[in-house]
C-alpha positions in Angstrom: -4.8 4.2 0.5 -2.1 5.1 2.9 -3.4 5.7 6.5 -3.0 9.4 7.3 0.1 10.3 9.3 -0.9 12.6 12.2 1.3 15.6 12.9 -0.2 16.4 16.3 -2.4 14.3 18.5 -5.3 17.0 18.6 -6.4 19.2 15.9 -7.4 22.7 16.8 -8.1 25.8 14.8 -7.3 26.6 11.3 -10.8 27.6 10.4 -9.6 30.3 8.1 -7.2 28.2 6.3 -9.6 25.4 6.0 -12.3 27.7 4.4 -9.7 29.0 2.0 -8.5 25.5 1.0 -12.2 24.5 0.4 -12.5 27.7 -1.6 -9.7 26.9 -3.8 -10.6 23.4 -4.1 -13.7 24.4 -5.9 -11.9 26.9 -8.2 -8.5 25.3 -9.2 -7.2 21.9 -10.6 -4.3 22.0 -8.4 -3.9 23.4 -4.8 -0.7 23.1 -2.8 -0.4 23.8 0.8 3.0 24.9 1.6 5.0 25.7 4.7 7.9 24.5 6.9 8.0 21.1 8.3 5.9 20.8 11.5 3.4 23.6 10.5 0.7 21.2 10.3 0.0 20.6 6.2 -0.8 17.0 6.5 -3.6 17.5 9.0 -4.9 20.6 7.3 -4.9 18.6 4.0 -7.0 15.8 5.7 -9.4 18.0 7.2 -10.0 20.1 4.0 -10.3 16.7 1.9 -12.9 15.5 4.4 -14.7 18.8 4.2 -14.8 18.6 0.5 -15.6 15.1 0.1 -19.4 15.6 -0.8 -18.3 17.9 -3.8 -16.5 15.0 -5.2 -19.3 12.5 -4.5 -17.1 10.8 -1.9 -14.3 10.0 -4.2 -11.4 11.2 -2.2 -7.9 9.4 -2.4 -5.3 10.3 0.1 -1.8 9.2 -0.7 1.0 9.6 1.7 4.5 9.9 0.2 6.7 10.4 3.3 8.0 6.8 3.1 8.5 6.8 -0.6 12.1 7.8 -1.6 12.3 6.3 -5.2 11.0 8.9 -7.8 10.9 6.2 -10.3 8.3 4.4 -8.1 6.1 7.4 -7.6 3.6 6.8 -10.6 3.3 3.0 -10.1 2.7 3.5 -6.4 -0.1 6.1 -7.2 -1.6 3.6 -9.7 -1.4 0.8 -7.3 -3.2 2.7 -4.6 -5.8 4.0 -7.1 -6.7 0.3 -7.3 -4.7 -0.4 -10.7 -2.9 -3.7 -11.2 0.4 -4.0 -13.1 -0.4 -6.6 -15.6 0.2 -4.2 -18.5 3.4 -2.8 -20.3 1.6 0.6 -20.9 3.1 3.4 -18.8 1.4 3.5 -15.6 0.6 7.2 -16.1 -1.4 6.4 -19.2 -3.5 4.0 -17.1 -4.0 6.5 -14.3 -5.2 9.0 -16.9 -7.6 6.3 -18.5 -9.1 5.8 -14.8 -9.5 9.3 -13.8 -10.1 11.1 -17.2 -13.9 11.5 -16.8 -14.2 11.0 -13.0 -14.8 13.7 -10.5 -12.1 12.8 -7.8 -10.1 14.6 -5.4 -6.5 13.4 -5.1 -4.4 14.2 -2.1 -0.4 13.9 -2.5 1.0 14.4 1.0 4.7 15.1 1.5 5.8 16.1 -2.0 8.9 17.9 -1.3 11.4 15.0 -1.6 9.8 13.9 -4.9 9.2 17.4 -6.3 10.0 17.0 -9.9 8.4 13.6 -10.2 5.3 14.7 -8.4 5.1 17.9 -10.7 5.4 15.8 -13.8 2.8 13.4 -12.6 0.3 16.1 -11.7 0.9 18.1 -14.6 0.0 15.1 -16.9 -3.1 14.4 -14.8 -4.7 17.6 -14.7 -4.1 18.2 -18.3 -5.9 15.0 -19.4 -8.6 14.7 -16.5 -10.7 17.9 -16.6 -12.8 16.8 -13.6 -9.7 15.8 -11.4 -8.6 18.1 -8.6 -5.2 17.6 -6.9 -4.6 18.7 -3.2 -0.7 18.6 -2.5 1.3 19.4 0.6 5.0 20.3 0.2 7.6 22.6 1.6 7.6 24.1 -1.9 5.3 24.6 -4.7 5.1 22.1 -7.4 5.6 24.6 -10.1 2.7 23.4 -12.4 0.7 25.6 -14.7 -2.4 26.5 -12.9 -1.4 25.7 -9.4 -2.8 27.8 -6.6 -0.5 28.0 -3.6 -1.7 28.3 -0.1 1.0 29.0 2.4 0.3 27.6 5.9 1.4 30.0 8.6 1.8 28.9 12.3 -1.0 28.9 14.6 -2.1 32.2 15.8 -0.4 33.4 19.0 -1.1 36.3 21.5 0.8 39.4 20.4 3.3 40.9 22.8 1.4 42.7 25.5 -1.9 40.9 24.5 -3.2 38.2 27.1 -3.7 34.7 26.2 -7.2 35.3 27.5 -9.6 32.5 26.9 -8.2 29.6 25.2 -10.6 29.9 22.3 -9.1 33.2 21.2 -5.7 31.9 20.0 -5.2 28.4 18.3 -1.6 28.0 19.5 -2.8 28.5 23.1 -5.6 25.9 22.5 -3.1 23.5 21.1 -0.7 24.0 24.0 -3.5 23.4 26.6 -4.8 20.4 24.9 -1.3 18.8 24.9 -0.5 20.0 28.3 -3.7 18.0 29.6 -2.4 15.0 27.9 0.8 15.2 29.7 -0.4 16.6 33.2 -4.0 15.8 33.4 -4.7 18.5 36.1 -3.3 21.3 34.0 -5.6 24.3 33.4 -5.1 27.8 32.1 -5.5 30.2 34.9 -4.7 33.8 35.7 -1.3 32.7 37.2 -0.1 30.9 34.1 -1.8 32.5 31.2 0.8 35.3 30.5 3.5 32.5 30.6 1.6 30.3 28.1 1.3 33.4 26.0 5.0 34.0 26.2 5.8 30.4 25.5 3.5 30.1 22.4 5.2 33.4 20.9 8.6 31.9 21.5 7.5 28.8 19.7 6.1 31.0 16.8 3.1 29.0 16.8 4.6 25.8 15.3 2.2 23.0 16.0 5.3 20.3 16.1 7.3 22.7 18.3 4.3 23.1 20.6 3.9 19.4 20.7 7.4 18.7 21.7 7.7 21.6 24.3 4.4 20.5 26.0 6.1 17.2 26.9 8.5 19.1 29.3 5.7 20.0 31.4 6.2 16.6 33.3 9.1 18.0 35.0 8.9 22.0 34.4 6.3 24.5 35.1 5.1 26.8 32.3 7.2 29.4 33.5 10.3 27.5 33.8 9.8 26.0 30.3 9.2 29.5 29.0 12.2 30.9 30.5 14.5 28.1 29.5 13.3 28.4 25.8 13.9 32.1 26.0 17.5 31.6 26.8 18.1 29.0 24.1 16.6 31.4 21.3 18.7 34.3 22.8 21.8 32.3 22.4 20.7 30.9 19.0 20.2 34.3 17.6 23.0 36.3 19.4 20.5 39.0 20.6 19.1 39.7 17.1 15.9 41.5 17.8 13.8 39.8 14.9 14.5 36.5 16.8 15.0 33.2 15.3 13.3 32.2 11.9 10.7 29.6 12.1 13.1 26.9 10.9 15.5 28.0 13.6 12.8 27.7 16.1 11.8 24.2 15.3 15.5 23.3 15.0 16.3 24.6 18.4 13.4 23.0 20.0 14.3 19.6 18.5 18.0 20.3 19.5 16.7 20.7 23.0 14.6 17.5 22.9 17.7 15.7 21.8 20.0 17.3 24.6 17.2 16.1 27.3 17.3 12.6 25.9 19.6 10.1 27.6 22.9 9.1 25.8 21.0 5.8 25.0 17.8 7.5 23.8 19.9 9.6 21.5 21.6 6.6 19.9 18.2 5.0 19.4 16.9 8.2 17.9 19.6 8.3 15.4 19.7 4.7 14.5 16.0 4.2 14.2 16.2 6.9 11.5 17.2 4.3 9.1 13.8 2.9 9.1 12.0 4.9 6.2 8.6 3.2 7.4 7.3 2.1 10.8 8.9 -0.7 12.6 8.4 -3.2 15.5 10.4 -3.9 18.7 12.0 -6.8 17.2 13.3 -4.8 14.3 14.6 -2.0 16.6 16.5 -4.5 18.7 18.0 -6.2 15.6 19.0 -2.8 13.9 19.6 -0.5 16.7 21.1 -2.6 19.5 24.9 -2.5 19.6 27.8 -0.4 21.0 26.3 1.9 23.8 22.8 0.3 23.6 22.4 -3.3 24.4 19.6 -5.5 23.1 17.8 -6.0 26.6 17.7 -2.1 27.0 15.9 -1.3 23.6 12.3 -1.7 25.1 13.0 0.7 28.0 14.5 3.1 25.7 11.7 3.1 23.2 9.5 3.7 26.1 11.4 6.9 26.8 11.3 8.2 23.3 7.5 7.6 23.2 7.3 9.5 26.5 9.3 12.4 24.8 7.0 12.3 21.8 10.0 11.3 19.6 8.6 8.0 18.6 4.9 7.4 18.0 3.3 4.2 18.7 0.6 2.7 16.4 -1.2 -0.7 16.9 -1.4 -3.1 13.8 -3.2 -6.3 14.2 -2.5 -6.6 17.8 1.1 -5.6 17.8 2.9 -2.1 18.5 4.7 -0.5 15.8 6.6 2.8 16.0 7.4 5.6 13.7 8.7 9.2 13.7 7.4 12.2 12.2 9.4 12.9 9.0 10.9 16.2 10.5 11.9 14.2 13.4 13.3 11.4 11.4 15.5 13.6 9.4 17.0 15.2 12.3 18.0 11.7 13.6 19.3 10.9 10.1 21.4 14.0 10.0 23.0 13.2 13.4 23.8 9.6 12.2 25.3 11.0 8.9 27.3 13.6 10.8 28.6 10.6 13.2 29.8 8.6 10.0 27.7 5.8 11.1 24.9 6.1 8.4 26.3 3.6 6.1 26.9 1.0 8.8 23.4 1.5 10.1 21.8 1.3 6.6 23.6 -2.0 6.1 22.4 -3.4 9.3 18.9 -2.2 8.4 19.3 -4.1 5.2 20.6 -7.3 6.8 17.5 -7.1 9.0 15.3 -7.3 6.1 17.5 -9.6 4.1 16.9 -12.0 7.2 13.2 -11.2 6.9 13.1 -12.1 3.2 14.9 -15.4 3.9 12.3 -16.5 6.7 9.5 -15.6 4.2 11.2 -18.0 1.6 11.4 -20.6 4.3 7.9 -20.2 5.6 5.9 -19.3 2.5 4.9 -22.7 1.2 2.8 -23.4 4.1 -0.2 -22.5 6.2 1.0 -19.1 7.1 1.0 -17.4 3.7 -1.6 -14.8 4.6 0.4 -13.9 7.8 3.6 -13.5 5.7 1.9 -11.4 2.9 0.5 -9.1 5.4 3.7 -8.9 7.3 5.6 -8.0 4.1 3.0 -5.4 3.4 3.6 -3.7 6.6 7.3 -3.9 5.8 7.1 -2.8 2.4 8.6 0.8 2.9 11.5 -1.0 4.8 12.0 -3.5 2.0 12.4 -0.6 -0.6 14.8 1.2 1.8 16.9 -2.0 1.9 16.7 -2.4 -1.8 17.8 1.1 -2.3 20.8 0.6 -0.2 21.8 -2.3 -2.1 21.5 -0.5 -5.4 24.3 2.0 -4.2 27.3 -0.7 -4.6 28.1 -3.5 -6.8 28.7 -5.9 -3.9 25.4 -4.9 -2.2 23.6 -5.2 -5.5 24.2 -9.1 -5.3 22.7 -9.1 -1.9 19.7 -7.1 -3.3 19.1 -9.4 -6.3 19.0 -12.5 -3.9 16.5 -10.5 -1.6 14.1 -10.0 -4.6 14.4 -13.5 -5.7 13.5 -14.9 -2.2 10.4 -13.0 -2.1 9.3 -13.4 -5.6 5.8 -14.7 -4.6 5.2 -11.5 -2.6 5.7 -9.4 -5.8 3.5 -11.8 -7.7 0.6 -12.0 -5.4 0.5 -8.3 -4.8 0.8 -7.6 -8.6 3.9 -5.5 -8.2 5.3 -6.2 -11.5 6.4 -2.7 -12.5 8.0 -2.3 -9.3 9.7 -5.6 -9.3 11.1 -4.9 -13.0 12.3 -1.6 -11.6 14.2 -3.1 -8.9 15.5 -5.8 -10.9 16.8 -3.5 -13.6 18.6 -1.1 -11.1 20.1 -3.9 -9.3 21.2 -5.8 -12.4 22.9 -2.6 -13.9 24.9 -2.1 -10.7 25.8 -5.7 -9.9 29.1 -7.1 -11.6 28.5 -9.2 -14.6 29.6 -12.4 -12.8 27.4 -11.8 -9.9 25.8 -15.0 -8.6 22.0 -14.9 -9.2 22.4 -12.8 -12.3 20.7 -15.6 -14.3 17.8 -16.0 -11.7 17.2 -12.2 -12.0 17.1 -12.2 -15.6 14.6 -14.9 -15.9 12.3 -13.2 -13.3 12.6 -10.0 -15.1 11.7 -11.9 -18.2 8.7 -13.5 -16.6 7.5 -10.1 -15.2 7.9 -8.6 -18.8 5.8 -11.5 -20.0 3.0 -11.0 -17.5 2.9 -7.5 -18.8 2.7 -8.6 -22.3 5.9 -6.9 -23.0 7.0 -9.5 -25.7 10.3 -7.9 -27.2 11.7 -7.3 -23.7 10.7 -10.7 -22.6 12.4 -12.4 -25.5 15.7 -10.4 -24.9 15.9 -11.1 -21.3 15.0 -14.7 -21.6 17.7 -15.3 -24.0 20.3 -13.6 -21.8 19.1 -15.7 -18.8 19.3 -18.9 -20.9 22.9 -17.9 -22.2 24.3 -17.1 -18.8 22.5 -20.3 -17.2 24.3 -22.4 -19.8 27.5 -20.5 -19.4 27.6 -20.9 -15.6 26.3 -24.4 -15.3 23.2 -22.7 -13.2 20.9 -25.7 -13.3 18.1 -24.1 -11.3 18.2 -21.2 -13.7 18.0 -23.3 -16.5 14.9 -24.9 -15.1 13.2 -21.8 -14.6 13.9 -20.5 -18.3 12.2 -23.6 -19.5 9.3 -22.8 -17.1 9.1 -19.4 -18.3 9.2 -20.5 -22.0 6.4 -22.9 -21.1 4.3 -19.9 -19.7 4.7 -18.1 -23.1 3.6 -21.3 -24.9 0.5 -21.5 -22.7 -0.4 -17.8 -23.6 0.0 -18.6 -27.2 -2.2 -21.7 -26.9 0.7 -23.8 -28.0 0.0 -27.0 -25.9 2.8 -29.2 -27.3 5.6 -26.7 -26.6 4.1 -25.9 -23.3 3.9 -29.7 -22.3 7.6 -30.3 -23.3 9.0 -27.2 -21.4 6.8 -27.7 -18.3 7.5 -31.5 -18.3 11.2 -30.6 -18.2 11.2 -27.8 -15.9 9.1 -29.6 -13.1 11.6 -32.6 -13.4 14.8 -30.4 -13.2 13.2 -28.3 -10.3 12.6 -31.6 -8.4 16.2 -32.6 -8.9 17.1 -29.1 -7.4 14.8 -29.8 -4.3 13.0 -26.8 -5.2 9.3 -27.8 -4.2 7.7 -24.7 -4.8 9.1 -24.4 -8.3 8.5 -28.2 -8.9 4.7 -27.6 -8.1 4.5 -24.4 -9.8 5.7 -26.1 -13.1 3.5 -29.3 -12.3 0.2 -27.5 -12.3 1.1 -25.8 -15.4 2.1 -29.0 -16.9 -1.4 -30.2 -16.1 -2.9 -27.3 -18.0 -0.6 -27.7 -20.9 -1.9 -31.4 -21.0 -5.5 -30.3 -21.5 -4.3 -27.8 -24.4 -2.7 -30.9 -26.0 -5.7 -32.9 -25.8 -4.9 -35.2 -23.0 -7.9 -34.3 -20.6 -7.5 -37.6 -18.6 -3.8 -37.0 -17.7 -4.6 -33.3 -17.1 -7.2 -34.1 -14.5 -4.9 -36.4 -12.8 -1.9 -34.2 -12.8 -3.9 -31.4 -11.4 -5.9 -33.2 -9.0 -2.4 -34.6 -7.4 -1.1 -31.2 -7.5 -4.0 -29.5 -5.6 -3.8 -32.4 -3.1 0.0 -31.7 -2.5 -0.8 -28.0 -2.1 -3.6 -28.6 0.3 -1.4 -31.1 2.4 1.1 -28.2 2.8 -1.7 -25.5 3.7 -0.7 -23.7 0.8 -3.3 -21.3 -0.7 -1.7 -19.0 -3.3 -0.5 -21.5 -6.0 -3.4 -23.7 -5.2 -5.7 -21.3 -6.3 -3.8 -21.2 -9.6 -4.0 -25.0 -9.8 -7.8 -24.9 -9.1 -8.1 -22.3 -11.8 -6.1 -24.4 -14.3 -8.5 -27.4 -13.5 -11.6 -25.2 -13.8 -10.3 -23.9 -17.1 -9.4 -27.2 -18.5 -13.0 -28.6 -17.5 -14.6 -25.4 -19.1 -12.7 -25.6 -22.4 -12.8 -29.4 -23.1 -14.6 -31.2 -20.0 -17.4 -31.0 -17.4 -18.9 -27.7 -16.8 -20.0 -28.8 -13.2 -16.6 -29.8 -12.3 -15.3 -26.5 -13.7 -17.9 -24.4 -11.4 -16.7 -26.6 -8.3 -12.9 -26.0 -8.9 -13.8 -22.1 -9.5 -15.8 -22.1 -6.3 -13.0 -23.7 -4.3 -10.4 -21.0 -5.4 -12.9 -18.3 -4.9 -13.4 -19.1 -1.3 -9.8 -19.0 -1.0 -9.5 -15.7 -2.5 -12.0 -14.2 0.0 -8.9 -14.5 2.2 -6.1 -13.9 -0.3 -7.5 -11.3 -2.9 -5.2 -12.1 -5.8 -7.1 -10.1 -8.6 -5.4 -11.7 -11.3 -6.7 -15.3 -10.5 -10.1 -13.7 -9.7 -10.4 -12.3 -13.1 -9.4 -15.5 -14.8 -12.0 -17.2 -12.6 -14.8 -14.9 -13.2 -14.2 -15.2 -17.0 -14.5 -19.1 -16.7 -17.6 -18.8 -14.7 -19.1 -16.5 -17.3 -18.6 -19.2 -19.8 -20.1 -22.1 -17.5 -23.1 -20.0 -16.8 -23.3 -19.3 -20.6 -23.4 -23.0 -21.4 -25.7 -23.9 -18.5 -28.2 -21.5 -19.9 -28.0 -18.9 -17.1 -27.9 -16.0 -19.3 -28.4 -13.0 -17.0 -25.8 -14.5 -14.8 -23.5 -14.9 -17.6 -24.0 -11.4 -18.7 -23.2 -10.1 -15.0 -20.3 -12.4 -14.6 -18.9 -11.1 -18.0 -19.2 -7.5 -16.7 -17.7 -8.4 -13.4 -14.7 -10.1 -15.0 -14.3 -7.3 -17.5 -14.1 -4.7 -14.7 -11.5 -6.7 -12.8 -9.5 -7.2 -16.0 -9.6 -3.6 -16.8 -8.3 -2.7 -13.1 -5.3 -5.0 -13.8 -4.6 -3.5 -17.0 -5.0 -6.8 -19.0 -7.5 -8.9 -21.0 -8.3 -12.4 -21.1 -7.8 -11.9 -25.0 -4.1 -11.8 -24.2 -4.5 -15.6 -23.9 -5.1 -17.2 -27.1 -7.1 -20.1 -26.0 -9.7 -17.8 -24.4 -10.4 -15.6 -27.6 -12.8 -18.0 -29.6 -14.7 -19.4 -26.4 -15.2 -15.9 -24.9 -16.4 -14.5 -28.4 -18.7 -17.4 -28.6 -20.0 -16.9 -25.0 -20.8 -13.1 -25.7 -22.5 -14.0 -29.0 -24.7 -16.5 -27.2 -25.6 -14.3 -24.4 -26.4 -11.3 -26.5 -28.4 -13.5 -28.9 -30.6 -14.9 -26.0 -31.0 -11.6 -24.1 -30.7 -9.0 -26.8 -28.1 -6.5 -27.1 -29.7 -4.0 -25.1 -30.5 -6.2 -22.2 -27.2 -8.0 -22.2 -25.5 -4.7 -22.0 -27.8 -3.7 -19.1 -26.9 -6.8 -17.2 -23.2 -6.5 -18.4 -23.3 -3.1 -16.5 -24.8 -4.5 -13.4 -22.0 -6.8 -13.1 -19.3 -4.3 -14.1 -20.5 -2.1 -11.2 -19.8 -4.8 -8.5 -16.8 -4.5 -6.1 -14.5 -7.4 -6.4 -15.6 -8.7 -3.2 -19.4 -8.5 -4.4 -18.4 -10.1 -7.5 -16.6 -13.0 -5.8 -19.7 -13.4 -3.4 -22.1 -13.2 -6.4 -20.0 -15.9 -8.2 -20.4 -18.0 -5.1 -24.2 -17.7 -5.1 -23.9 -15.6 -1.6 -24.9 -12.1 -3.0 -27.4 -10.7 -5.1 -26.2 -8.8 -8.1 -27.8 -5.5 -9.3 -28.4 -2.0 -8.0 -29.4 -3.3 -4.7 -26.3 -5.5 -4.2 -25.0 -4.9 -0.8 -28.3 -4.0 0.7 -30.1 -6.4 3.2 -33.5 -4.9 3.5 -35.6 -2.0 2.9 -34.8 -0.9 6.5 -31.1 -1.0 5.9 -29.7 2.5 6.6 -26.4 1.8 5.5 -24.9 3.1 1.8 -23.7 0.5 -0.6 -20.0 1.2 0.7 -21.0 0.9 4.3 -22.8 -2.4 3.7 -19.6 -3.7 2.0 -17.5 -2.6 5.1 -19.9 -4.1 7.6 -19.5 -7.4 5.7 -15.8 -7.2 6.0 -16.2 -6.4 9.9 -18.2 -9.4 10.1 -15.4 -11.4 8.6 -13.2 -10.3 11.5 -11.1 -7.8 9.4 -9.3 -4.9 11.2 -9.7 -1.3 9.8 -6.1 -1.7 8.3 -7.2 -5.0 6.5 -10.5 -3.3 5.3 -8.4 -0.4 4.0 -6.0 -2.8 2.2 -8.9 -4.9 0.7 -11.0 -1.9 -0.6 -7.8 0.2 -1.6 -9.0 3.1 0.7 -7.3 4.9 3.6 -7.3 3.5 7.0 -8.7 6.7 8.2 -11.6 6.4 5.6 -12.2 2.8 6.8 -12.5 4.0 10.4 -14.7 6.9 9.4 -17.0 4.5 7.7 -17.0 1.9 10.7 -17.9 4.9 13.0 -20.8 5.9 10.7 -22.0 2.3 10.6 -22.0 2.1 14.5 -23.8 5.5 14.8 -26.4 4.7 12.1 -27.2 1.1 13.8 -27.1 2.6 17.2 -24.2 0.1 18.1 -21.2 0.5 20.3 -18.8 -2.2 19.2 -17.9 -4.3 16.1 -19.3 -7.6 17.3 -22.9 -5.9 17.2 -22.1 -5.2 13.7 -21.0 -8.7 12.7 -24.1 -10.1 14.5 -26.3 -7.5 12.6 -24.8 -8.8 9.3 -25.6 -12.3 10.0 -29.2 -11.5 10.9 -29.7 -9.6 8.0 -28.6 -12.4 5.7 -31.0 -14.7 7.3 -33.9 -12.1 6.8 
């Protein structure tokens, strides 16, 4: 899941609201925390969710929506973060309902206000169909769904006029201010000399956490009294002496205005220009997008430092690199400044150009040894890629650029299984782009391919026919080659070996003539698979072995995995079971690094078959269960692929006949309960399968999930990488690692890794 955005560095107070939130979560199916920006809704939701975790058996899913600005992508985004793949044409909401229908889950949707209608529709559909589901939402307004319980989040408690701030424990606003003051000025203390000024300051800031955060930064250059006096003067001017004082919105606005005024001209420029990043960004991106008139590239780092110092930019560490982001309230302020200056379209174009360049670099570097690096990089930049494509969808000329961008990173959509999102973007851009747009035929064949992957045959046929017609009319030979390629895929699915053979033989030659090495190899390994379906196993083996060798020499892993699966499938269906197992094991070892669940599902299905025909009945039943679970998460079935229908039914009959229906079902359930990582390791013979999977010994104090995370730590994964692999929030991964360290009495990750290795030996 998304990592939790932190609204303030330290969390204090809110005990009353926390108790009320917990009470409501036990009584209602939808609880919405409402309040103005900067009041602390996200942080409270995080605390409430953690406090309620045990009531939901640990099943808490936190989904941050601040970076998502496209309502059409809401449901597929939620589905993806719940671990559901996109290989089905069924509406994603139906698949989410199927997943959650009988499960006791707390689903947290953070920052709903800019997607309010889409969120309301989704939540309404979910809570109507899923009686055990509870949704905790945060928004500046309620969702308006039947049964919703709204919990307004007030500012932090402040001393009343005439009341002393007293002990820092008495008023949450004072506690927060002192906490932040110490972070800025380490020797700061609440004393009898400054206590009244602190009370006055917290009152003037109306107890808003974000306002207190921003104000505390000024203690580097002002005393508390000076700070309070200056703020008082600003608010007096703001309200023109109105006795009621400024509203909370006006208080925060005035504080951000003041922060803006205290920035240097270059800092103001960077603040505004960086607001075009919907997601986090690195220094290189800031230099590429934000440098220009008034801000030279060489100065960007110093200006970034200044904005971090003023708490306008927040710094995160990601795999050894620094990335920067803004709280949404602060980002929106900068965006409004950019809009009022008339520079927003220009900066959005520069932002798009930056990510068009990144897409081009991905295409150039994809077919080599850095695939995992590239995939992880694009994952980090996904919100920015969406922002760039959204800009492209606003104008016909820009839509042409957007179509090219999608095509250059086509492998990214495929390896992450983002079929629905890919189709949505292609449809939007094709609708806006002019009919004669270059690349239209390529976009149509890609749309057709994604529809085919999702078994959406009528749409597939229509789109591929359009792609073929346009490619023929415009003389687009590369698009024509890919039309043949996609036709070959449809023939493979239908077990039409002869047509698949003809289509892939032609497409691989045409793509070679176009000097498209990636496309040529893609078609070639499928040609090898088609040869086996057509009855020529000897040629199939030769073509696939050559293709695998070419991929290996390039250092490529993604398509190599599929070529290895094609070899394993050919051997399983028509050849040598031992060779099938060898090829499957090779690809699964690659998948421990890549985690492409589609090819994992195919491979587990083949290994279930090889175990069956090797007389390994228990293993076969468990592999069938594991494969079924992965297929279900993808929204697909091997039965979609005609060549597997009869062998799969035969294998199931053999297994149930040998074990008996009851015992076979028990073993199937054991396999289905395995995580993907456990299933892969079990298939490789590295893990036991069963209710004790993931446990090392009777003395192991870790839970099943903690054991799984310890394994990933031992592989050298960061918390973010663990979160991505297990589809959980980064904060959840961090919490698990902390628990592991505490239970084992360790102080660092290296000790966990050593413990895992030792446990394997014992």
